[in-house]
Structures are given as C-alpha cells and as structure tokens.
C-alpha positions in Angstrom: 0.1 -0.1 -0.1 1.4 3.6 -0.9 -1.0 5.5 1.0 0.1 9.1 2.2 1.1 9.5 5.7 -1.1 11.3 8.3 0.4 14.8 8.7 2.6 16.0 12.3 -0.7 16.9 14.5 -0.7 19.3 17.6 -2.6 19.3 20.6 -2.9 23.1 20.1 -1.2 25.8 18.1 2.4 27.0 18.5 1.4 31.0 18.2 -1.7 32.9 18.6 -1.3 34.5 14.6 -1.6 32.8 11.3 -1.7 34.0 7.6 -5.3 32.3 8.0 -7.4 29.5 9.8 -9.0 26.5 8.5 -12.0 24.9 10.7 -12.1 21.2 9.5 -10.2 18.8 7.9 -12.5 17.1 5.5 -12.4 17.5 1.8 -13.2 21.6 1.8 -10.9 22.5 4.7 -8.0 19.8 3.5 -7.8 21.0 0.3 -8.6 25.2 1.1 -5.3 24.8 3.8 -3.1 22.8 1.3 -3.5 24.9 -1.5 -3.3 28.1 0.8 -0.2 27.1 2.1 1.4 26.0 -0.9 1.2 29.6 -2.1 2.6 30.8 1.2 0.5 31.3 3.7 0.9 29.9 7.3 -2.2 28.0 8.0 -3.7 26.8 10.9 -6.0 23.5 10.7 -8.5 23.0 13.8 -10.1 19.9 13.6 -12.6 18.8 16.2 -12.2 15.0 15.9 -9.0 13.0 17.0 -8.1 11.7 13.2 -8.3 13.7 10.1 -10.2 14.1 7.0 -13.6 14.0 7.9 -15.6 11.8 6.1 -12.4 10.3 4.6 -11.4 9.7 7.5 -10.3 5.8 8.1 -9.8 3.9 11.6 -7.5 0.1 11.3 -9.4 -3.2 12.1 -7.7 -6.2 12.5 -5.1 -5.8 9.6 -8.0 -3.9 7.5 -8.8 0.2 6.8 -11.9 0.9 6.6 -12.9 4.4 5.4 -15.3 6.1 7.4 -17.7 7.1 4.5 -18.4 5.0 1.5 -16.7 6.9 -1.3 -16.3 7.0 -4.8 -14.1 10.0 -7.2 -16.5 10.3 -10.0 -14.1 11.8 -12.4 -11.3 10.2 -10.9 -7.9 11.8 -12.6 -10.2 14.0 -15.2 -11.9 16.0 -12.3 -11.6 18.8 -9.9 -9.5 16.7 -7.3 -7.0 16.1 -9.5 -6.8 19.8 -10.6 -6.4 20.6 -7.0 -3.9 17.9 -6.5 -1.7 19.5 -9.6 -2.5 23.0 -8.3 -0.9 22.2 -5.2 2.2 20.5 -7.0 1.4 17.0 -5.6 1.8 14.0 -7.5 0.3 11.4 -5.0 -2.4 10.2 -4.2 -2.8 8.2 -7.8 -6.8 7.8 -8.6 -7.1 3.6 -9.3 -9.6 2.5 -11.9 -11.2 -0.6 -12.2 -12.5 -2.9 -15.6 -15.8 -3.3 -14.0 -17.0 0.1 -12.8 -20.6 -0.5 -11.6 -23.1 -3.7 -11.7 -26.4 -3.4 -10.7 -28.2 -6.1 -8.3 -31.2 -6.7 -7.1 -34.6 -5.6 -8.7 -32.4 -4.5 -12.0 -29.3 -6.1 -13.4 -26.9 -4.7 -15.5 -23.1 -4.3 -15.7 -21.5 -1.4 -16.7 -19.2 -1.8 -19.8 -15.5 -1.3 -19.4 -15.0 1.2 -22.0 -17.3 4.1 -22.6 -17.9 2.8 -26.2 -19.7 0.0 -24.6 -22.8 2.3 -23.3 -24.5 2.2 -26.4 -24.8 -2.0 -26.2 -25.5 -1.5 -22.4 -28.2 0.8 -22.9 -30.0 -1.4 -25.5 -29.6 -4.3 -23.1 -31.2 -2.3 -20.1 -34.3 -0.8 -22.2 -35.1 -5.0 -23.7 -34.4 -5.7 -19.9 -37.0 -2.7 -18.8 -39.4 -4.0 -21.8 -39.4 -0.4 -23.3 -41.3 -0.9 -26.6 -39.7 1.0 -29.6 -41.5 4.5 -29.4 -40.3 4.3 -25.6 -36.9 3.6 -26.5 -37.0 6.7 -29.2 -38.2 8.6 -26.5 -35.4 7.5 -24.8 -32.7 8.1 -26.9 -34.3 12.4 -27.1 -33.9 12.2 -23.7 -30.3 11.1 -23.8 -29.1 13.0 -27.0 -30.8 16.3 -25.1 -28.4 15.0 -21.9 -25.1 15.7 -24.4 -26.5 18.4 -26.5 -27.8 21.0 -24.0 -26.4 24.5 -24.1 -25.2 26.0 -21.4 -28.2 28.4 -21.2 -30.5 25.8 -21.5 -28.7 24.0 -18.8 -28.9 27.2 -16.5 -32.7 27.1 -17.1 -33.4 23.6 -16.4 -31.0 24.1 -12.9 -34.4 25.7 -11.5 -36.6 23.2 -12.4 -36.6 19.0 -11.1 -35.2 16.1 -13.0 -38.5 14.8 -12.9 -39.8 17.7 -14.4 -36.7 16.8 -17.0 -37.7 13.3 -17.6 -41.4 13.2 -17.6 -41.1 15.9 -20.5 -39.1 13.0 -22.3 -41.5 9.6 -20.6 -43.7 8.5 -18.0 -42.7 5.4 -18.5 -41.7 3.5 -15.0 -39.3 1.6 -16.3 -37.3 4.2 -18.6 -38.2 6.8 -15.4 -36.5 4.9 -13.2 -33.4 3.9 -15.0 -32.6 7.5 -16.0 -33.5 9.2 -12.7 -31.5 6.4 -10.7 -28.8 7.2 -12.4 -28.4 10.8 -12.8 -29.9 11.6 -8.8 -27.9 8.7 -6.9 -24.9 11.2 -6.9 -27.4 13.8 -4.8 -28.7 11.7 -2.1 -32.2 13.3 -3.4 -34.8 11.6 -5.3 -35.7 12.8 -8.7 -38.3 15.5 -7.6 -35.9 17.5 -5.4 -32.7 17.3 -7.7 -31.8 20.1 -10.0 -32.2 19.0 -13.3 -29.6 21.0 -14.7 -27.0 20.1 -12.2 -28.1 16.3 -12.4 -27.5 16.7 -16.5 -24.5 18.3 -15.9 -23.2 15.3 -13.7 -24.3 12.8 -15.4 -23.0 14.0 -19.0 -19.4 14.7 -17.1 -19.3 11.4 -15.6 -20.0 9.3 -19.0 -17.9 11.7 -20.9 -14.8 11.2 -18.4 -15.7 7.2 -17.6 -12.8 7.4 -15.1 -14.9 6.5 -11.7 -12.2 6.0 -9.4 -11.2 4.9 -5.8 -7.4 6.6 -4.4 -4.4 4.8 -3.7 -4.0 3.8 0.2 -7.3 4.7 0.7 -9.6 7.8 1.0 -7.7 10.1 3.6 -4.8 10.1 1.4 -6.2 12.7 0.0 -6.8 14.8 3.2 -3.1 13.8 4.4 -1.3 15.0 1.1 -3.0 18.3 1.3 -2.8 18.9 5.2 1.1 17.9 4.5 1.4 21.2 3.1 1.0 23.3 5.9 3.7 21.8 7.5 5.8 22.5 5.1 5.2 26.1 5.5 5.2 26.6 9.3 2.1 26.1 9.7 0.0 23.3 12.5 -2.3 20.9 12.1 -4.2 20.6 15.3 -6.7 17.3 16.5 -9.3 17.4 19.5 -9.3 21.3 19.0 -13.6 22.1 18.7 -14.6 25.9 17.5 -16.6 27.1 19.9 -16.4 31.1 18.5 -15.2 32.9 16.0 -15.5 36.9 16.6 -13.9 40.1 15.0 -10.7 40.9 16.5 -7.4 43.4 15.3 -6.4 42.6 12.2 -9.3 40.0 11.2 -10.9 37.0 13.1 -10.8 35.6 16.6 -11.2 31.8 17.0 -11.9 30.0 19.7 -11.5 26.4 20.9 -13.4 24.7 23.8 -10.0 24.5 25.3 -10.2 28.2 25.7 -7.2 28.4 23.0 -7.8 31.7 20.8 -6.0 31.9 17.6 -6.3 35.3 15.1 -6.0 35.6 11.4 -7.2 37.9 8.8 -9.0 35.2 6.8 -11.1 32.1 8.5 -12.3 29.7 6.2 -14.5 26.7 7.6 -15.6 23.7 6.2 -19.4 24.2 8.0 -23.2 23.6 7.0 -23.7 27.5 7.1 -25.7 27.4 9.9 -23.1 25.5 11.8 -21.1 28.4 11.1 -23.4 31.3 11.9 -23.9 29.5 15.3 -20.6 30.2 16.1 -20.2 33.9 15.0 -19.7 36.2 18.0 -19.5 39.9 17.9 -20.0 40.3 14.2 -23.0 41.8 12.0 -24.6 39.0 10.4 -27.4 41.0 7.8 -31.4 39.5 8.4 -31.2 38.8 4.7 -28.3 36.5 5.0 -29.7 34.7 7.8 -33.0 33.9 6.6 -31.2 32.9 3.6 -29.0 29.8 5.3 -32.1 29.3 7.3 -34.0 28.1 4.4 -31.3 25.9 3.1 -32.0 22.5 2.5 -30.0 19.8 3.1 -29.6 16.3 1.0 -30.4 13.0 2.8 -28.0 10.9 3.8 -27.7 7.1 4.3 -26.3 4.4 6.8 -23.3 2.5 6.5 -23.1 -1.1 6.6 -19.3 -2.4 6.6 -18.3 -6.0 5.4 -14.9 -7.4 5.9 -15.4 -10.8 3.7 -12.2 -13.7 4.3 -12.5 -14.1 -0.2 -13.8 -11.7 -2.7 -17.8 -12.6 -3.5 -17.9 -9.4 -5.3 -16.0 -8.7 -9.0 -17.3 -4.9 -9.9 -15.9 -2.1 -8.4 -19.1 -0.7 -6.8 -22.4 -2.4 -6.9 -25.7 -0.6 -6.7 -29.4 -1.5 -6.9 -32.9 -1.6 -5.2 -33.5 -4.9 -3.1 -36.6 -6.1 -2.6 -37.0 -8.5 0.2 -40.9 -8.8 -0.5 -40.5 -9.8 -4.0 -40.8 -6.9 -5.9 -39.8 -7.1 -9.4 -39.4 -4.8 -12.2 -43.1 -5.5 -12.8 -43.9 -3.5 -10.0 -41.8 -0.6 -10.9 -43.9 2.0 -11.0 -43.4 6.5 -10.2 -46.0 5.8 -6.9 -44.2 3.0 -5.5 -41.1 5.2 -6.2 -42.6 8.0 -3.9 -44.5 5.4 -1.3 -40.6 4.4 -0.8 -38.9 7.9 -0.1 -42.1 8.4 2.3 -41.2 5.4 3.9 -37.5 6.8 4.3 -38.5 10.2 5.2 -41.0 9.0 8.5 -37.5 6.9 9.6 -39.2 3.7 8.8 -37.1 0.7 6.6 -38.5 0.8 3.0 -39.4 -1.9 0.4 -37.4 -2.0 -1.6 -34.0 -0.7 0.1 -31.7 1.4 -2.2 -28.2 0.6 -2.2 -24.6 2.1 -3.1 -21.4 -0.1 -1.9 -18.2 1.0 -3.1 -15.3 -2.4 -3.0 -12.1 -0.7 -1.9 -10.2 -3.7 -2.0 -11.3 -4.3 -5.5 -9.1 -1.4 -6.3 -6.9 -1.2 -3.8 -6.2 -5.0 -2.6 -3.9 -4.2 0.3 -6.8 -2.2 2.5 -7.4 -5.6 3.9 -5.2 -8.7 4.8 -4.3 -11.1 2.2 -7.3 -12.1 0.1 -9.8 -10.3 2.3 -12.5 -7.9 0.7 -14.2 -5.1 2.3 -17.3 -3.5 1.4 -18.9 -0.5 2.3 -22.2 -0.1 1.5 -24.6 3.1 1.8 -28.3 2.4 2.6 -30.4 5.2 1.5 -32.1 6.1 5.4 -34.2 9.2 7.2 -32.3 12.2 8.5 -34.5 12.8 11.4 -33.7 12.8 15.1 -36.3 10.5 16.0 -37.1 7.5 12.9 -40.1 5.2 13.6 -37.7 2.4 13.3 -34.8 1.8 15.3 -31.4 1.3 14.1 -31.2 -2.6 14.4 -33.6 -2.7 12.8 -32.5 -0.9 9.6 -29.1 -3.4 10.1 -31.3 -6.4 10.1 -33.0 -5.5 7.4 -29.5 -4.3 5.3 -27.9 -7.2 6.4 -31.0 -9.5 4.8 -30.7 -7.3 1.2 -26.7 -7.6 1.1 -27.2 -11.5 1.6 -29.6 -11.5 -1.3 -27.5 -9.7 -3.8 -24.3 -11.7 -2.4 -24.5 -15.4 -2.6 -22.5 -17.3 0.0 -21.9 -14.1 2.3 -22.2 -15.6 5.5 -19.8 -18.3 5.3 -16.8 -15.3 3.8 -17.9 -13.1 6.1 -14.9 -12.3 8.9 -16.9 -9.6 10.4 -19.7 -6.6 10.0 -20.0 -2.8 11.3 -23.2 -1.0 11.5 -22.7 2.9 11.5 -26.2 5.2 11.8 -26.6 8.5 9.9 -26.9 9.9 13.6 -23.2 8.8 13.8 -21.8 10.0 10.7 -23.5 13.2 10.8 -22.1 13.9 14.5 -18.6 12.6 13.3 -18.8 15.3 10.5 -20.4 18.0 13.0 -23.8 18.5 10.9 -26.8 18.9 12.6 -28.5 19.2 9.8 -27.3 15.3 8.9 -27.2 16.3 5.4 -24.5 14.2 3.4 -24.7 17.2 1.4 -25.1 20.6 3.8 -26.5 22.3 0.8 -28.5 20.0 -1.0 -28.5 20.8 -5.1 -31.8 21.6 -5.3 -33.1 24.3 -7.6 -32.4 27.8 -6.1 -29.1 25.9 -4.5 -27.1 25.0 -7.7 -24.6 27.4 -10.3 -25.7 31.0 -9.6 -28.2 30.0 -7.0 -26.4 28.6 -5.0 -24.7 30.4 -1.2 -21.0 32.0 -2.1 -18.2 30.9 -0.4 -17.5 34.9 0.7 -19.6 35.6 3.8 -20.9 39.1 5.1 -18.3 39.3 7.7 -15.2 40.8 6.2 -12.6 37.4 6.5 -14.7 34.9 6.7 -15.4 32.3 4.3 -17.1 28.8 4.1 -15.5 26.0 2.2 -17.0 22.7 1.0 -20.6 21.2 0.1 -22.4 24.1 2.0 -21.0 26.5 -0.4 -19.9 27.3 -4.0 -18.4 24.7 -6.8 -20.7 22.4 -8.6 -20.1 18.9 -9.1 -21.0 15.2 -7.0 -19.7 14.6 -3.6 -16.1 15.1 -2.7 -15.7 16.8 -5.8 -18.1 19.4 -5.5 -16.2 19.6 -1.7 -13.0 20.5 -3.8 -14.4 23.1 -6.6 -15.9 24.7 -3.6 -12.8 24.9 -1.9 -11.0 26.4 -5.1 -13.1 28.7 -4.6 -12.4 29.8 -1.3 -8.7 30.1 -2.4 -9.3 32.2 -5.0 -11.9 34.7 -3.2 -8.7 34.7 -0.2 -6.2 35.6 -2.5 -8.1 38.2 -4.2 -9.4 39.6 -0.7 -5.5 40.0 0.3 -4.3 41.3 -3.2 -7.2 44.2 -2.5 -5.8 44.9 0.9 
C-alpha cells in the first residue's frame, strides 16, 4: 500500500497569529489549507475529531483499513480533485480505476462496460430488460441526446427545475423513468423530484464523458493527508481534538476560540461547516437578517446508514455495486412512479423501506492492500432517514440491510469475517452536521450554480469551504471545487488589501 502518511499534528497551535485559519479537515478544509499553504500562507487547521479527514477519515481493524464514509471519485484523474492536487504540486495519491466500474444488482441487473464505447450496447440491453417498446426507446434516445446537446444557457434554465420534470417531459414509462432518474440522482442523495435537473444533467454528462470512476490509492484519507502535508511544510500547524466554539472580530481580522480556551487570530478564516453551523459560532459580528434568513431556508440532502463488511475471500467482482433490493419479492414489473414516491416517503418517516436503495463501493477491488491477504472490503450505504426520531430503530435497519446484502451476494455468511453498522446520526455527528445531510446544501432548484450560496460570507474575512457553499459537482468533488473558489476569494481579498 502506498498511502500518503498523515501529517504531524499538535494538541494546540504554536502561535497566536496566522495568515489563515481553516476549521475542519474534510475535503473542503484540507484542499483549502493545502492550497493556501502552497501559495505561501502560514495556516492553522483546527479539527474537532481525534483523526484527520472528516468523512474521508479511516480507522484500522485487525489488518483492515476502513473508510469512515462510502466513497468513489466520479471523474478520477480528470476532475476537480485532480486539478486541486496539480495546483498544490502534489503527485500523490493516485486515482485507481476498475475494469468493471459498476454493476446493478437486485430488482434491476445490468453491468457497466469497461469502456465508454460499450455504453450504447448496454443501454440497448437495459431497454430490453425493462421491456421498452420502440416508441419508448425513441423517447429515451431523445432524452439521452439532450443530456449531451443542451447548451449552457439551456442547462441554467433547467437548474431551476427538477429532474422529475425533465424526465417526464420525455417519458413517464416507469422503467425508463427509473433507469434514468436513478442514475442521474444517485450522485446527490436526493430523489428525482427534489434534485436540480440542470445539475443532474451536468453530472451525468461529465461522468459519462470522463468515464473514470475511481478510488484513491492507499485509502481515501490519503487525499486529506496529502493536502494537509503542505501546511507543515510552510510552518503552519494542524491541530486535532480542537472543537471551535466561537468566531468573533479581532484586531487584523478574526479570532477563533476552541473548547479548550485557546484563541487564534488571522485575517482570513475558512470553515468546512454547514452554513447554519457556522453562523451559530459567529459572535460579535453583524450578520444581515437577509443572509441569516437565506441560510435558515437552505435544504440539505438526504443521507445513508453505513454497513461495512469484511470478507475472508472476494465475492464481488465489480468496483461498485448499486441497486434497489426488495425483500418482499418486488420485481421490475412492480416498478411505478408511485412506488418510488412511497419508498421515499417511508424513508422520510424513518421506516425501513422496500425496496432498499444500496450504493456499495468495494475498495479492495481497487487497492487489495486495504485488507489482509485475500480479504475483501465492502462499504455499503443504505439510503435512510435524517430525522432525529425515526420510526424504526437502527437495529431494524441493520437487520434488513444485512438481509438485502445476503440476497444480492451469494455465500455472504460463509465468507463474512466481521460487519459494522454506523447509523446516520453517528456519521452526521462525526462530520459535525446538525442537519444530518450528506451534503450540507442540497443540490435542489434554487441552490445550484448562480443560485448557490457564495463562499464569502457578509462577515469580512469569513468564508465557507466544502459542500455548504460554492462549487458544482458530486460529493467530494463538489467540496474540492468549493475549496478552490474559497482560496481564489481569499487571495483576491489579500491582494485588494
């Protein structure tokens, strides 16, 4: 394994004054800190958890290296994270691809081709499997044609409409609707009647054009470690176990106070937080009522429980398995738009749904060194409720999720070495998100592109970096794009001063 080693950390900063302070070491915070340091800034990074990386953090268990979250990089070495690494003059970590990118199991079974040129054949196979007649196939072809031919002006119009509206403008065939809307909305942890059509179309277009679905060599935390390594090289400090309790105006910028009572100052502070969580820390600075109202109105995405499985031998050949899995015997013939809505309504109420929606990267199919010799690691996400009072307890969700995985992975129990269940509440707590969303500011109409909250706040010198403001893209890549916007804004303010 060629993981990037974690940078040296400290229990507190070595000085009171820095050029910039970054709160949080997740993707947004790590990229922001690394790029600022590379540009010559002395940076202080404050991380509330005992280990670095936010949702990219890892832990070890009997020879296994396990990601806290469930991740793949949509555009791999052709996307924003690769550009951020290049901007920081970093040649590690590498992005790793897999010859079988994705396989759908469960109610609908199909396998993505090794190369983009095989997509037309697979699309035809999917149409046959779904029982689409020629008229419906032509409608689907016209829909896919629009995905690749809509102009930027047209996409901006679709930014303010839902994916559901876009798909229904072409077809209402349940199979065609399910196939396209599932593929286009899975990136955003939102159902198609909530996610922005423009954002979904851009994402699907980009993923199919790049065709570089990737994992990171050595584990996902290698990304945050690489960027944060730049901080120490420029005489900055990375501090763990330092929860921030207040941010207020001070001489020459802002002062950041931790739970331990330590106080640090800098002309620029960038926070990898949900916008509402950031405003809760602001003390003594005037925040316009209109801005507070806008932040209060922001809609987060959904989230997912995590089920991690360690197997003694490989049972899954693809790089990622996805699908809707029914434990009640539902088949493709039962697909309907009403079923999709009932399923989401069930999840919103906190009840275990049928079918269960599963997204499960297999990290060891990219980097076998993450497991003991011959072992296989599966990190599955099961779409679940973000509400604090779900109708069904976590134990019920775990029981049904395990049953679903047994159904789609023959021989699972015979190869199972261990399993771990992390409910949404624990994942959100680790990330520090009170709204419990996987993405702080969900990519819904009114919250994407030019309508998205900007990285600069009304408080001079205070910025948001990560999935709460700025950027376009998918998951970690959205956070990286936001971070690069934040760095550009900080650099612009510095030059103007």
